[in-house]
VEXLO-101937 format. One record per residue: residue number from 1; x, y, z of N, C-alpha, C, O in turn. Coordinates in steps of 0.1 Angstrom, whole numbers, plus 5000, padded with zeros to 4 digits. Atoms other than C-alpha are relative to their C-alpha. Last residue first. Example, Ala and Ser with C-alpha at 12.3 -4.5 7.8 and 13.67 -1.06 7.14 Angstrom:
<filums>
- 2,4991,4989,5000,5137,4989,5071,4992,5011,5008,4997,5022,5009;
- 1,5009,4988,5000,5123,4955,5078,5009,5012,5000,5019,5012,5007;
</filums>
This chain:
<filums>
- 190,4987,5005,5006,1592,4346,1328,5007,5012,4994,5018,5010,4989;
- 189,4989,5000,4990,1566,4361,1352,5013,4996,4994,5024,4998,5000;
- 188,4996,4987,4995,1542,4371,1325,5012,5000,5009,5021,5009,5008;
- 187,4995,4993,5011,1541,4337,1307,5005,5014,5004,5015,5019,5000;
- 186,4987,5006,5003,1537,4318,1340,5007,5008,4988,5019,5010,4989;
- 185,4990,4995,4990,1510,4342,1350,5014,4994,4998,5023,5001,4999;
- 184,4997,4985,5002,1492,4337,1317,5010,5005,5010,5019,5012,5007;
- 183,4992,4999,5013,1494,4299,1320,5004,5014,4998,5016,5017,4994;
- 182,4986,5006,4997,1482,4300,1356,5009,5001,4988,5021,5005,4990;
- 181,4993,4990,4993,1453,4323,1345,5014,4996,5005,5023,5004,5006;
- 180,4997,4988,5008,1442,4299,1318,5008,5011,5007,5018,5015,5002;
- 179,4990,5003,5011,1446,4267,1338,5003,5012,4992,5015,5015,4990;
- 178,4988,5003,4994,1429,4280,1370,5011,4997,4989,5022,5002,4990;
- 177,4993,4988,4994,1402,4297,1351,5013,4997,5005,5023,5004,5003;
- 176,4995,4991,5011,1395,4266,1330,5006,5012,5005,5017,5016,5000;
- 175,4988,5006,5006,1394,4244,1360,5005,5008,4989,5017,5011,4988;
- 174,4990,4998,4990,1368,4267,1376,5014,4994,4996,5024,5001,4997;
- 173,4996,4986,5001,1348,4269,1344,5011,5002,5010,5020,5010,5008;
- 172,4993,4997,5012,1347,4231,1342,5005,5014,4999,5016,5016,4995;
- 171,4988,5007,5000,1338,4226,1378,5008,5003,4988,5020,5006,4989;
- 170,4992,4994,4989,1311,4252,1378,5014,4994,5000,5024,5001,5001;
- 169,4995,4987,5005,1297,4240,1345,5009,5007,5010,5019,5013,5006;
- 168,4991,5003,5010,1295,4204,1358,5006,5013,4994,5018,5014,4992;
- 167,4988,5006,4994,1278,4215,1390,5011,4998,4989,5023,5001,4992;
- 166,4994,4990,4993,1253,4237,1372,5013,4995,5006,5024,5002,5005;
- 165,4994,4991,5011,1245,4209,1348,5007,5011,5007,5018,5015,5002;
- 164,4988,5006,5005,1240,4186,1378,5007,5008,4989,5019,5008,4989;
- 163,4990,4999,4989,1216,4210,1394,5013,4994,4996,5024,4999,4998;
- 162,4995,4987,5001,1197,4212,1360,5011,5003,5011,5021,5010,5009;
- 161,4991,5000,5011,1194,4174,1361,5006,5014,4998,5018,5016,4995;
- 160,4987,5004,4995,1179,4177,1396,5011,4999,4989,5022,5001,4991;
- 159,4992,5007,5010,1151,4198,1383,5014,4996,5006,5022,5005,5008;
- 158,4987,5003,4994,1123,4210,1406,5008,4991,4991,5003,4980,4987;
- 157,4989,4994,5008,1096,4222,1383,5013,4996,5005,5023,4999,4999;
- 156,4996,5009,5010,1070,4198,1398,5012,5005,4992,5018,4997,4984;
- 155,4990,5009,4995,1068,4220,1429,5006,4990,4990,5017,4985,4991;
- 154,5001,5013,5008,1050,4247,1409,5011,4990,5005,5022,4990,4999;
- 153,5012,5004,5007,1041,4278,1429,4999,4986,4995,4989,4979,4997;
- 152,5010,4991,4999,1066,4295,1452,4987,4995,4994,4976,4998,4999;
- 151,5003,4997,4986,1090,4267,1460,4987,5009,5001,4979,5008,5010;
- 150,5005,5012,4995,1091,4254,1424,4995,5002,5015,4984,4997,5019;
- 149,5013,5002,5006,1095,4289,1411,4993,4987,5005,4981,4987,5008;
- 148,5010,4990,4994,1122,4295,1436,4986,4999,4994,4976,5000,5001;
- 147,5001,5004,4986,1141,4263,1425,4989,5009,5007,4980,5004,5014;
- 146,5008,5012,5000,1135,4271,1388,4997,4995,5015,4986,4991,5018;
- 145,5014,4996,5004,1148,4307,1393,4991,4988,5000,4979,4989,5005;
- 144,5007,4994,4989,1178,4294,1412,4986,5004,4997,4977,5003,5006;
- 143,5003,5010,4990,1186,4270,1384,4993,5006,5012,4984,5001,5017;
- 142,5012,5008,5005,1182,4296,1357,4997,4990,5011,4985,4988,5014;
- 141,5011,4991,4999,1206,4320,1376,4987,4992,4997,4977,4993,5004;
- 140,5003,4998,4986,1231,4292,1381,4988,5008,5002,4979,5005,5011;
- 139,5006,5012,4995,1229,4282,1344,4997,5001,5015,4986,4996,5020;
- 138,5013,5001,5005,1235,4318,1334,4993,4987,5005,4981,4988,5009;
- 137,5008,4990,4993,1265,4321,1357,4985,4999,4995,4976,4999,5003;
- 136,5001,5005,4986,1280,4288,1343,4991,5010,5008,4982,5005,5015;
- 135,5010,5011,5000,1273,4299,1307,4998,4995,5014,4986,4991,5017;
- 134,5013,4994,5002,1291,4332,1314,4989,4989,5000,4978,4991,5005;
- 133,5004,4993,4987,1320,4313,1329,4986,5006,4999,4978,5006,5008;
- 132,5004,5011,4991,1322,4290,1298,4996,5006,5014,4986,5001,5020;
- 131,5013,5004,5004,1322,4321,1276,4995,4989,5009,4983,4988,5012;
- 130,5000,5008,5012,1351,4334,1296,4986,4997,4996,4976,4999,5004;
- 129,5008,5012,4999,1348,4363,1320,5000,4992,4987,4998,4998,4976;
- 128,5002,5005,5013,1377,4388,1316,4992,4987,5001,4998,4976,5000;
- 127,5010,5012,5000,1380,4409,1347,4997,4997,4985,4993,5005,4977;
- 126,5013,4996,5007,1411,4431,1342,4991,4988,5000,4995,4977,4995;
- 125,5006,5010,5008,1438,4424,1368,4987,5006,4994,4980,5013,5000;
- 124,5014,4999,5003,1462,4449,1383,4994,4989,4991,5001,4985,4982;
- 123,5005,4986,5001,1496,4436,1393,4985,5000,4997,4978,4990,5000;
- 122,4998,4996,5013,1517,4404,1392,4996,5015,4998,5003,5023,4992;
- 121,4988,5005,5006,1522,4389,1426,5003,5007,4987,5015,5008,4983;
- 120,4988,4999,4991,1497,4407,1447,5013,4997,4993,5023,5005,4995;
- 119,4998,4986,4996,1470,4413,1421,5013,5002,5008,5020,5011,5006;
- 118,4995,4993,5011,1475,4378,1406,5003,5015,5003,5013,5020,5000;
- 117,4987,5004,5003,1472,4362,1440,5006,5008,4988,5018,5012,4989;
- 116,4993,4993,4990,1440,4382,1447,5015,4997,4998,5024,5006,5000;
- 115,5000,4985,5004,1425,4371,1414,5009,5007,5010,5016,5016,5007;
- 114,4991,4999,5012,1435,4334,1421,5001,5015,4996,5012,5020,4993;
- 113,4986,5002,4996,1420,4336,1456,5010,5002,4989,5020,5008,4990;
- 112,4996,4988,4992,1388,4351,1442,5014,4999,5005,5021,5009,5005;
- 111,4998,4989,5009,1386,4324,1414,5004,5013,5008,5013,5020,5004;
- 110,4987,5002,5008,1392,4296,1439,5002,5012,4991,5014,5016,4990;
- 109,4989,4998,4991,1365,4310,1462,5014,4998,4993,5023,5006,4995;
- 108,4998,4986,4998,1341,4313,1434,5011,5004,5009,5018,5014,5007;
- 107,4995,4994,5013,1346,4277,1424,5002,5015,5002,5013,5020,4998;
- 106,4986,5004,5001,1342,4266,1461,5006,5006,4987,5018,5011,4987;
- 105,4992,4991,4992,1310,4286,1465,5015,4997,4999,5023,5006,4999;
- 104,5002,4986,5005,1293,4269,1435,5009,5009,5008,5016,5018,5003;
- 103,4993,4999,5013,1307,4235,1444,5000,5014,4995,5010,5020,4991;
- 102,4985,5001,4997,1297,4238,1481,5008,5002,4987,5018,5009,4987;
- 101,4996,4987,4994,1262,4250,1471,5015,5000,5002,5021,5011,5000;
- 100,5001,4991,5011,1259,4218,1449,5004,5014,5005,5012,5021,4998;
- 99,4989,5003,5009,1271,4195,1477,5000,5010,4988,5011,5015,4984;
- 98,4988,4994,4995,1247,4212,1501,5012,4998,4991,5020,5007,4990;
- 97,4991,5009,4994,1217,4203,1479,5013,5007,5005,5018,5016,4998;
- 96,4991,5004,5010,1192,4231,1473,5010,4990,5007,5013,4992,5019;
- 95,5008,4999,5012,1161,4237,1494,5009,4997,4988,5004,4994,4977;
- 94,5002,5013,5006,1177,4225,1526,4991,5000,4988,4984,4990,4985;
- 93,5015,5003,4999,1171,4259,1543,4997,4986,4994,4986,4982,4994;
- 92,5003,5000,4986,1209,4261,1548,4986,4996,5003,4983,4989,5012;
- 91,4995,5013,4995,1213,4251,1512,4998,4999,5015,4994,4988,5020;
- 90,5008,5011,5005,1189,4279,1501,5005,4986,5005,4998,4977,5008;
- 89,5012,5000,4992,1208,4304,1523,4991,4988,4996,4985,4982,5004;
- 88,4997,5003,4986,1242,4294,1509,4987,5000,5008,4984,4990,5015;
- 87,4997,5014,4998,1230,4292,1473,5002,4996,5014,4998,4986,5019;
- 86,5012,5008,5002,1212,4326,1474,5003,4985,5002,4996,4978,5009;
- 85,5010,4998,4990,1242,4344,1490,4987,4991,4998,4983,4985,5008;
- 84,4995,5006,4988,1267,4328,1467,4990,5001,5011,4987,4992,5018;
- 83,5000,5014,5002,1247,4338,1436,5004,4992,5013,4998,4983,5017;
- 82,5013,5004,5002,1240,4374,1447,4999,4984,4999,4991,4978,5007;
- 81,5007,4998,4988,1274,4382,1461,4986,4994,4999,4981,4987,5008;
- 80,4995,5009,4990,1292,4366,1432,4992,5001,5013,4988,4991,5019;
- 79,5003,5014,5003,1271,4382,1405,5004,4991,5012,4996,4982,5016;
- 78,5014,5001,4998,1273,4417,1421,4996,4985,4997,4988,4979,5005;
- 77,5004,4999,4985,1310,4414,1426,4985,4998,5002,4981,4990,5010;
- 76,4995,5013,4994,1316,4403,1389,4996,5000,5015,4992,4989,5020;
- 75,5008,5011,5005,1294,4431,1376,5004,4987,5006,4995,4979,5010;
- 74,5013,4999,4993,1310,4457,1399,4991,4988,4995,4984,4982,5003;
- 73,4999,5004,4986,1345,4446,1388,4986,5000,5007,4983,4990,5014;
- 72,4996,5014,5001,1337,4448,1350,5001,4995,5015,4996,4984,5017;
- 71,5012,5008,5003,1319,4481,1356,5003,4985,5000,4994,4978,5004;
- 70,5009,5000,4988,1349,4496,1375,4987,4992,4996,4983,4984,5005;
- 69,4994,5009,4991,1372,4486,1346,4991,4999,5012,4989,4988,5018;
- 68,4990,4994,4991,1349,4503,1322,5005,4989,5009,4999,4979,5011;
- 67,4993,5009,4991,1326,4493,1293,5010,5008,5008,5016,5018,5003;
- 66,5000,4993,4987,1302,4519,1279,5008,4991,5010,5005,4992,5022;
- 65,4986,4998,4997,1309,4508,1243,5001,5008,5013,5010,5017,5014;
- 64,4997,4986,5001,1273,4512,1234,5014,5004,5003,5018,5016,5004;
- 63,5006,4994,5011,1266,4476,1226,5004,5014,4998,5006,5019,4986;
- 62,4994,5005,5013,1291,4461,1250,4995,5008,4988,5002,5013,4980;
- 61,4986,4997,5000,1281,4481,1281,5007,4996,4987,5015,5004,4982;
- 60,4998,4985,5001,1244,4481,1273,5015,5003,4999,5019,5011,4991;
- 59,5004,4996,5014,1244,4443,1267,5003,5015,4998,5009,5018,4988;
- 58,4989,5005,5009,1264,4436,1299,4997,5004,4986,5006,5008,4978;
- 57,4988,4992,4998,1241,4458,1320,5011,4996,4990,5018,5004,4985;
- 56,5002,4986,5005,1210,4442,1305,5012,5008,5001,5016,5015,4992;
- 55,4999,5000,5015,1221,4406,1310,4999,5014,4994,5006,5017,4985;
- 54,4986,5004,5003,1228,4411,1347,5002,4999,4985,5012,5004,4980;
- 53,4991,4989,5000,1196,4432,1350,5015,4996,4997,5022,5004,4992;
- 52,5002,4992,5012,1175,4403,1338,5010,5011,5000,5016,5015,4989;
- 51,4995,5008,5011,1190,4380,1365,4998,5008,4987,5008,5008,4979;
- 50,4985,5001,5000,1186,4406,1392,5005,4993,4988,5015,4997,4982;
- 49,4995,4986,5003,1150,4413,1383,5015,5000,4999,5021,5006,4990;
- 48,5003,4998,5014,1143,4375,1383,5005,5014,4995,5011,5015,4985;
- 47,4990,5007,5007,1160,4372,1417,4998,5001,4985,5008,5002,4977;
- 46,4988,4992,4999,1137,4400,1429,5012,4993,4993,5021,4999,4987;
- 45,5001,4988,5007,1106,4383,1417,5013,5008,5000,5017,5013,4989;
- 44,4999,5003,5014,1116,4349,1430,4999,5012,4991,5007,5013,4981;
- 43,4986,5003,5003,1123,4363,1464,5002,4997,4985,5011,5001,4978;
- 42,4993,4987,5000,1089,4379,1465,5014,4998,4996,5020,5005,4988;
- 41,5005,4992,5012,1072,4346,1455,5008,5013,4999,5012,5017,4988;
- 40,4996,5005,5013,1094,4325,1480,4995,5009,4988,5004,5012,4979;
- 39,5009,4992,5008,1090,4345,1512,5003,4997,4985,5008,5006,4978;
- 38,5008,5009,5008,1108,4317,1531,4989,5008,4992,4978,5003,4990;
- 37,5014,5000,4995,1120,4341,1558,4990,4992,4991,4978,4993,4993;
- 36,4999,5004,4986,1157,4334,1550,4986,4998,5006,4983,4989,5014;
- 35,4997,5014,5000,1149,4337,1513,5000,4994,5014,4995,4983,5017;
- 34,5012,5008,5005,1132,4370,1517,5003,4985,5000,4994,4978,5004;
- 33,5010,4999,4989,1161,4384,1539,4988,4992,4996,4982,4984,5004;
- 32,4996,5008,4989,1187,4372,1514,4990,4999,5011,4987,4989,5016;
- 31,5002,5014,5005,1168,4388,1485,5004,4990,5011,4996,4980,5014;
- 30,5015,5004,5000,1165,4420,1505,4997,4986,4995,4989,4979,5000;
- 29,5005,5000,4986,1203,4420,1512,4985,4997,5000,4981,4988,5008;
- 28,4996,5012,4993,1214,4410,1477,4994,4999,5014,4989,4989,5018;
- 27,5010,5010,4999,1193,4436,1459,5004,4988,5008,4995,4980,5013;
- 26,5009,4996,4989,1218,4464,1467,4988,4990,5001,4982,4990,5012;
- 25,4993,5001,4987,1245,4446,1448,4990,5003,5011,4990,4997,5021;
- 24,4999,5014,4997,1221,4441,1418,5007,4998,5014,5003,4989,5022;
- 23,5013,5005,4996,1213,4478,1419,5000,4986,5004,4994,4982,5013;
- 22,5002,4996,4986,1250,4485,1418,4986,4997,5005,4985,4993,5017;
- 21,4992,5009,4992,1253,4465,1386,4999,5003,5015,4998,4994,5023;
- 20,5007,5013,5000,1225,4485,1371,5007,4990,5008,5001,4983,5016;
- 19,5011,4997,4991,1243,4518,1381,4991,4987,5001,4986,4984,5012;
- 18,4995,5000,4986,1275,4505,1365,4988,5002,5010,4988,4995,5021;
- 17,4997,5014,4996,1256,4497,1333,5005,4999,5014,5002,4989,5021;
- 16,5012,5008,4998,1240,4532,1333,5003,4985,5003,4998,4980,5013;
- 15,4999,5007,4987,1273,4550,1337,4988,4991,5003,4988,4985,5014;
- 14,4989,5010,5000,1276,4558,1300,5002,4993,5013,5008,4982,5014;
- 13,5005,5013,4996,1241,4574,1299,5011,4990,5002,5008,4978,5006;
- 12,5004,4999,4985,1254,4610,1300,4995,4986,5005,4994,4984,5017;
- 11,5014,5001,4999,1273,4601,1267,4996,5001,5015,5003,4995,5024;
- 10,5006,4987,4995,1308,4614,1266,4985,4999,5003,4980,5008,5009;
- 9,4994,4997,4987,1325,4580,1264,4994,5012,5006,4994,5014,5018;
- 8,5006,5009,4990,1302,4569,1235,5005,5003,5014,4997,5001,5024;
- 7,5013,4995,4997,1312,4600,1215,4993,4991,5011,4986,4996,5020;
- 6,5010,5006,5008,1349,4590,1217,4986,5004,5004,4983,5007,5016;
- 5,5005,5012,4994,1370,4615,1237,4990,4994,4990,4983,5002,4983;
- 4,5014,4999,4996,1389,4640,1216,4995,4986,5005,4999,4976,5001;
- 3,5009,5007,5009,1426,4638,1215,4986,5001,5006,4984,5001,5018;
- 2,5013,5003,4994,1450,4663,1230,4991,4993,4990,4990,4998,4979;
- 1,5011,5000,5009,1486,4663,1219,4988,4995,5007,4987,4986,5015;
</filums>
């Protein structure tokens, strides 16, 4: 029996969220170069574009039902590359605390190792970011934007409280991922 594809799946625009995620992946190198060379205003602009595009691709995928497995993976990869790259370079430049960059990178390393273990031991994994994880990503983007805004123009915007919020959200979402996916793995393996 042949079934018709839903109208949303046939749209020529259905790949737009994936293209936007790819744009974010492509922005990682120029953003890294700008950060390394302390070109704060230009880096701020590109990080802002990346941040807006992160929300836009998710909105388009959900609203128009243009979601795909590839899109979920591209979105996660783009977020990880961008955020880890920014935090590492800014920590190296001593513009963000090393402990905060370590927490951000450590959380993502735990998630990546868990996803790899799931893939090897259980099978394919569907990216399913939790609300807590989305809040963590949003807080990281806002934190990076405030750091870059402080470096580019307004030093008074530097917020240590926002850094602590990022740390708390990273730890909480990391613990949540470990608990949730461990519980699911236990259920699947029984």
